[in-house]
C-alpha positions, 0 to 999 in steps of 0.5 A: 674710890672713897667719899670726900666724907668717909677719906676726912672722917678716917684722916681725922679718926688716924690723927687720934692715934698719933704720939703728938696728939695722945689723950685726944677723941673724935667728935662727931655731929650726928642727927642723935647728937655729939658723938665722942669716942675712940676709933677701934684700931685694927691691931686692938687688944682691949678684952672688953671691946675685942670680941664685939669688934670681932664679931661685928667683921664676921656678921659683915662676912656673913652678910656678904656670904648670904648674899653672894657677894664677893668679899669687899665688893663695895655695895651701892650708896654704902660708904661703910662704918668704922667702929668706936670704944668708949663713946658718949653721945650727949643730946640735949641734956641727956650724956649717955656711955656706950662702951662699942658702937658702930657708926655708918660714915652716912650718919656723919654731919660733922668731925672734929679731934678734941682733947681730954676735957674738951668733952664737957666743954672744959 
């Protein structure tokens, strides 16, 4: 069973891939600030993102093997993570652009979906 938070974030992320919401982005409020980005899907083909996504999943697989855990065993206190590409972190007066980012569900305080141009308050 998943948590309500994880389910809502996943559903909002899925909305950004709908044709009717083309150009929209996931917006997350975290303790670090506002994070805006595009969720990396399982069928990602962007050559700038694909190696990092594959590496992340290989590292997770290695963690399970190293700790002798059956694949995909739920870990106590761990709700998992998702990947963002073309992420922008806005904190105070600073904006940082990150091409690839791992976001842990438990670090998200709030979630929304925004359209193009909304990230700068337009």
